[in-house]
C-alpha positions as CSV (number, residue, x, y, z in Angstrom):
1,M,46.1,82.4,130.4
2,G,44.0,79.9,128.5
3,A,43.0,82.6,126.0
4,E,46.6,83.4,125.2
5,T,47.3,79.7,124.5
6,E,44.3,79.5,122.2
7,S,45.3,82.6,120.4
8,Q,48.9,81.3,119.8
9,E,47.6,77.9,118.6
10,K,45.1,79.6,116.3
11,H,47.9,81.8,114.9
12,A,50.2,78.8,114.4
13,Q,47.5,77.0,112.5
14,E,46.7,80.0,110.2
15,S,50.2,80.6,109.0
16,P,52.3,77.4,108.8
17,K,55.9,78.1,108.3
18,P,57.4,76.8,105.0
19,T,60.1,74.3,105.5
20,L,63.3,74.9,103.7
21,T,65.9,72.1,103.5
22,Q,69.6,72.8,103.6
23,E,69.8,71.4,100.0
24,Q,67.3,73.9,98.8
25,F,69.0,76.8,100.6
26,L,72.4,75.8,99.2
27,S,71.0,75.6,95.7
28,W,69.5,79.1,96.0
29,K,72.7,80.4,97.5
30,R,74.8,79.0,94.5
31,Q,72.4,80.6,92.1
32,K,72.4,83.9,93.9
33,D,76.3,84.0,94.1
34,A,76.5,83.1,90.4
35,A,74.2,86.0,89.5
36,V,76.1,88.4,91.7
37,S,79.5,87.4,90.2
38,A,78.1,87.6,86.7
39,R,76.8,91.1,87.4
40,K,80.1,92.2,88.8
41,A,82.0,90.8,85.9
42,E,79.7,92.6,83.4
43,V,80.2,95.9,85.3
44,S,83.9,95.4,85.4
45,R,84.0,94.6,81.6
46,K,81.9,97.6,80.8
47,R,84.1,99.9,83.0
48,A,87.2,98.6,81.2
49,E,85.7,99.3,77.8
50,D,84.7,102.8,78.9
51,I,88.2,103.5,80.2
52,A,89.7,102.2,76.9
53,A,87.3,104.4,74.9
54,G,88.1,107.4,77.2
55,T,84.5,108.0,78.1
56,V,85.0,107.9,81.8
57,Q,87.8,109.2,84.1
58,M,90.0,106.6,85.8
59,N,90.3,106.4,89.5
60,G,93.7,106.3,91.2
61,R,94.1,102.5,91.2
62,E,93.1,102.2,87.6
63,L,95.5,105.0,86.6
64,F,98.3,103.3,88.5
65,L,97.6,100.0,86.8
66,H,97.2,101.5,83.4
67,E,100.0,104.1,83.5
68,P,102.4,103.4,86.4
69,G,104.9,106.0,85.0
70,V,102.7,108.8,86.2
71,F,103.5,107.8,89.8
72,D,107.3,107.6,89.3
73,N,108.8,110.1,91.8
74,S,112.4,109.4,90.8
75,R,112.2,112.2,88.2
76,Y,111.9,114.9,90.9
């Protein structure tokens, strides 16, 4: 049992855990969220440009928002 304790203590001394404050974590989280939202905005903008240029096919939601008359069933 003494050998286990020595082994655990030695391991704890070899690799000290880095301390991360809440302030540091929140700063990192804000930067990460900003990067993700910027990436999503860029993808959305690029998709809108591609749809306007006709280089990609629209999905159902985009078609409904862009041309709602296509889904008008009152004509039938």
